[in-house]
PANUMI-816486 format. One record per residue: x, y, z of N, C-alpha, C in turn. Coordinates in pm, whole numbers, padded with zeros to 5 digits, always signed. Example, Ala and Ser with C-alpha at 12.3 -4.5 7.8 and 13.67 -1.06 7.14 Angstrom:
! residues 2
+01319-00569+00780+01230-00450+00780+01320-00330+00780
+01285-00225+00708+01367-00106+00714+01290+00003+00787
END
This chain:
! residues 173
+00084-00118+00000+00000+00000+00000+00089+00125+00000
+00062+00224-00086+00146+00343-00096+00152+00424+00034
+00043+00427+00107+00042+00506+00231+00143+00451+00331
+00146+00320+00345+00241+00258+00437+00384+00278+00390
+00405+00271+00260+00538+00294+00204+00584+00437+00231
+00496+00534+00208+00531+00673+00234+00555+00699+00382
+00473+00640+00467+00491+00659+00612+00624+00600+00659
+00668+00493+00595+00793+00431+00635+00912+00522+00608
+00906+00600+00500+01019+00682+00461+01009+00829+00504
+00896+00871+00557+00886+01009+00605+00934+01015+00749
+00994+01126+00786+01047+01136+00923+00936+01147+01026
+00968+01105+01146+00877+01115+01258+00863+01262+01299
+00742+01313+01321+00725+01454+01357+00803+01495+01482
+00806+01407+01580+00878+01439+01703+01028+01453+01675
+01082+01367+01591+01223+01374+01556+01255+01504+01483
+01167+01546+01394+01188+01670+01321+01186+01789+01416
+01090+01791+01507+01080+01902+01602+01199+01909+01697
+01259+01794+01729+01370+01789+01823+01507+01801+01755
+01510+01807+01622+01638+01820+01551+01706+01949+01592
+01837+01945+01613+01907+02061+01670+01900+02184+01580
+01892+02167+01448+01885+02282+01358+01742+02331+01335
+01644+02248+01368+01504+02285+01344+01427+02313+01474
+01494+02306+01587+01427+02325+01715+01359+02461+01725
+01419+02563+01666+01360+02698+01674+01232+02709+01591
+01208+02612+01502+01085+02610+01422+00976+02522+01484
+01001+02468+01600+00907+02373+01660+00768+02430+01676
+00756+02560+01701+00625+02624+01715+00545+02611+01586
+00613+02625+01472+00545+02617+01343+00517+02473+01302
+00593+02379+01356+00581+02239+01318+00487+02161+01409
+00415+02229+01496+00323+02162+01589+00196+02111+01522
+00159+02170+01409+00034+02132+01344+00042+01987+01296
-00050+01901+01339-00043+01760+01299-00067+01738+01150
-00134+01832+01082-00158+01816+00939-00029+01818+00858
+00077+01873+00913+00203+01879+00840+00265+01742+00817
+00220+01642+00892+00277+01508+00879+00172+01401+00854
+00044+01439+00845-00061+01341+00819-00063+01299+00673
-00112+01178+00651-00125+01125+00515-00273+01113+00479
-00344+01224+00480-00483+01220+00437-00494+01280+00297
-00611+01269+00236-00623+01309+00096-00600+01458+00076
-00645+01541+00166-00625+01685+00151-00478+01723+00166
-00415+01666+00264-00277+01700+00294-00182+01653+00185
-00199+01532+00138-00108+01477+00037-00133+01541-00099
-00257+01559-00137-00283+01621-00268-00239+01768-00269
-00256+01836-00159-00206+01973-00150-00055+01979-00155
+00011+01883-00091+00157+01876-00096+00206+01848-00238
+00132+01765-00310+00167+01739-00451+00161+01869-00530
+00056+01945-00511+00040+02071-00584+00151+02169-00549
+00178+02187-00422+00281+02283-00380+00420+02239-00423
+00451+02112-00404+00583+02062-00441+00610+02071-00589
+00510+02034-00670+00528+02042-00816+00535+02187-00864
+00457+02275-00802+00465+02416-00841+00604+02471-00815
+00654+02454-00692+00784+02512-00658+00898+02442-00732
+00879+02318-00773+00983+02250-00849+01002+02314-00986
+00898+02373-01040+00907+02433-01173+00960+02576-01172
+00972+02637-01058+01017+02776-01048+01169+02779-01032
+01241+02844-01125+01387+02849-01113+01431+02954-01010
+01461+02907-00893+01503+02997-00786+01589+02918-00687
+01674+02986-00614+01748+02915-00509+01655+02885-00392
+01685+02781-00321+01611+02741-00200+01463+02712-00228
+01439+02630-00329+01301+02589-00359+01242+02510-00243
+01326+02433-00174+01276+02354-00062+01222+02444+00049
+01286+02556+00072+01239+02649+00174+01103+02708+00135
+01088+02742+00008+00959+02795-00039+00849+02690-00025
+00881+02564-00059+00782+02457-00044+00748+02434+00104
+00848+02442+00191+00824+02422+00334+00738+02534+00391
+00766+02658+00353+00686+02770+00402+00542+02757+00352
+00526+02719+00226+00391+02699+00172+00319+02589+00249
+00389+02478+00276+00327+02367+00349+00283+02410+00488
+00366+02489+00555+00331+02533+00690+00213+02630+00686
+00214+02723+00591+00105+02821+00583-00028+02759+00543
-00025+02664+00448-00148+02605+00397-00186+02479+00477
-00095+02432+00564-00117+02315+00648-00137+02189+00565
-00035+02158+00484-00034+02037+00403+00089+01956+00441
+00103+01837+00386+00210+01746+00423+00346+01805+00388
+00423+01834+00489+00553+01899+00474+00658+01810+00407
+00678+01685+00450+00782+01604+00386+00757+01579+00237
+00633+01559+00198+00604+01533+00057+00625+01659-00026
+00581+01773+00024+00600+01899-00051+00748+01929-00071
+00828+01909+00032+00971+01937+00021+01040+01834-00069
+01001+01709-00058+01064+01604-00139+01033+01621-00288
+00915+01666-00322+00878+01681-00463+00957+01791-00532
+01012+01882-00456+01094+01987-00517+01216+01927-00586
+01260+01811-00538+01377+01747-00596+01348+01684-00732
+01228+01704-00782+01200+01665-00920+01295+01740-01014
+01322+01865-00980+01421+01942-01054+01553+01935-00979
+01634+01842-01018+01766+01825-00960+01870+01869-01065
+01996+01868-01034+02095+01916-01132+02092+01844-01268
+02041+01724-01272+02032+01652-01399+01909+01693-01478
+01796+01713-01411+01671+01743-01481+01645+01892-01501
+01720+01978-01433+01696+02121-01444+01709+02175-01587
+01816+02146-01659+01827+02206-01793+01710+02174-01886
+01667+02047-01901+01555+02026-01992+01423+02084-01941
+01400+02079-01811+01274+02132-01757+01269+02283-01774
+01377+02352-01739+01377+02498-01749+01381+02544-01894
+01441+02466-01982+01438+02501-02124+01295+02487-02177
+01226+02381-02136+01086+02365-02174+01002+02482-02121
+01027+02522-01994+00955+02636-01937+00983+02763-02017
+01107+02780-02060+01144+02896-02142+01068+02894-02275
+01061+02777-02337+00989+02766-02464+00840+02794-02446
+00781+02747-02337+00641+02777-02309+00622+02927-02291
+00715+02990-02219+00707+03134-02198+00718+03212-02327
+00810+03173-02416+00823+03244-02544+00698+03220-02630
+00641+03101-02624+00522+03072-02702+00404+03156-02654
+00385+03165-02522+00273+03244-02468+00294+03392-02494
+00416+03441-02476+00444+03583-02495+00457+03622-02642
+00470+03522-02729+00480+03550-02872+00616+03604-02914
+00720+03571-02841+00855+03614-02877+00932+03496-02935
+01027+03522-03022+01104+03410-03078+01199+03352-02973
+01210+03220-02968+01300+03157-02870+01444+03160-02918
+01509+03275-02908+01645+03290-02959+01738+03327-02844
+01825+03235-02809+01924+03261-02705+02066+03258-02761
+02079+03244-02891+02211+03237-02951+02273+03100-02927
+02403+03094-02937+02473+02968-02915+02496+02949-02765
+02449+02838-02713+02459+02812-02570+02602+02782-02529
+02643+02842-02420+02773+02814-02360+02752+02794-02211
+02816+02693-02158+02800+02664-02016+02899+02748-01936
+02867+02875-01917+02951+02964-01838+02866+03070-01772
+02913+03120-01661+02840+03225-01590+02837+03354-01670
+02943+03380-01748+02946+03502-01829+02835+03500-01934
+02817+03385-02000+02713+03374-02103+02575+03390-02040
+02554+03324-01926+02424+03332-01859+02398+03477-01816
+02500+03544-01762+02483+03684-01721+02453+03775-01838
+02517+03750-01953+02495+03832-02071+02357+03809-02131
+02306+03687-02120+02177+03653-02181+02059+03668-02085
+02086+03697-01961+01980+03701-01861+01872+03803-01892
+01909+03915-01948+01809+04018-01980+01709+03969-02084
+01751+03880-02172+01661+03827-02274+01587+03702-02226
+01640+03636-02127+01584+03508-02083+01484+03517-01969
+01499+03613-01879+01428+03607-01753+01277+03613-01767
+01223+03701-01850+01077+03714-01859+01012+03588-01916
+01056+03537-02033+00993+03414-02082+01016+03294-01990
+01135+03288-01928+01165+03176-01839+01074+03176-01717
+01061+03288-01650+00978+03291-01528+00830+03287-01560
+00789+03348-01668+00647+03342-01704+00610+03199-01743
+00694+03136-01825+00670+02996-01862+00676+02904-01742
+00770+02931-01651+00782+02848-01531+00658+02861-01442
+00605+02981-01430+00484+03000-01350+00366+02926-01412
+00353+02935-01543+00242+02867-01611+00257+02715-01598
+00377+02664-01626+00400+02520-01616+00386+02475-01470
+00431+02556-01375+00416+02521-01234+00271+02512-01191
+00190+02607-01236+00047+02604-01201-00020+02482-01263
+00012+02454-01389-00047+02337-01456-00001+02208-01389
+00130+02197-01360+00181+02076-01295+00120+02060-01156
+00107+02169-01082+00045+02163-00950-00099+02117-00957
-00175+02173-01051-00315+02132-01067-00326+01986-01109
-00240+01944-01203-00242+01803-01245-00204+01710-01130
-00104+01750-01051-00066+01669-00936-00177+01659-00834
-00243+01771-00808-00353+01773-00712-00467+01683-00759
-00510+01702-00884-00623+01625-00937-00588+01477-00949
-00467+01446-00995-00430+01305-01009-00419+01236-00873
-00372+01305-00772-00364+01244-00639-00503+01223-00581
-00593+01318-00602-00730+01300-00555-00797+01184-00630
-00775+01176-00762-00834+01068-00841-00775+00933-00801
-00645+00928-00777-00582+00803-00733-00639+00760-00598
-00654+00853-00507-00707+00820-00376-00850+00767-00387
-00929+00831-00471-01067+00785-00491-01069+00644-00550
-00986+00622-00652-00977+00490-00715-00936+00386-00612
-00837+00420-00529-00789+00326-00427-00898+00292-00325
-00974+00390-00282-01081+00366-00185-01189+00279-00248
-01224+00304-00374-01325+00223-00442-01276+00080-00456
-01149+00061-00489-01094-00074-00501-01098-00148-00368
-01066-00080-00261-01071-00142-00128-01214-00177-00090
-01308-00090-00125-01449-00117-00098-01496-00239-00175
-01460-00248-00302-01501-00363-00384-01438-00493-00333
-01314-00485-00291-01247-00603-00237-01317-00650-00110
-01354-00555-00025-01425-00588+00098-01561-00648+00066
-01630-00595-00035-01762-00649-00072-01750-00790-00126
-01646-00818-00204-01626-00955-00255-01597-01052-00141
-01523-01007-00043-01493-01093+00072-01621-01123+00151
-01706-01024+00167-01831-01045+00242-01926-01136+00167
-01927-01126+00035-02016-01213-00045-01971-01358-00038
-01839-01381-00033-01788-01517-00025-01819-01577+00111
-01824-01497+00213-01843-01549+00349-01987-01579+00380
END
């Protein structure tokens, strides 16, 4: 069962609150919804985690954690989903976001010849930032909505399957 699998790998709330670097946040981490595995909490965490994963910014995990605390959704899942964009997946995801941004804004996707250097990125930043962030926001909202809806649909499907299994067992008995 996915719920048991997720619970096995998520940290214990008491351990998180007592961690030496997070002790000062214990007041904010008191809400039990931050660690519950219910349909609202997990689907909301999917939406927040996928949204922040698509936004190119430093400390995406912090943004996902703050969102989880403010909206009272599952904190470990929201923070873990941010790692969808890791150093390997960032270039294709952010390039796709840039292309979406240029398509929506109606500008040509021209960045010249790509070079992997800070000088090139700094020189091209004035042409890249608006389509990149606009496309990232749009893709983030769509990914968040799809994650939310798919998690709710999966949960519903799972509950219906459990109900049918229980009904078959009762009919046999």
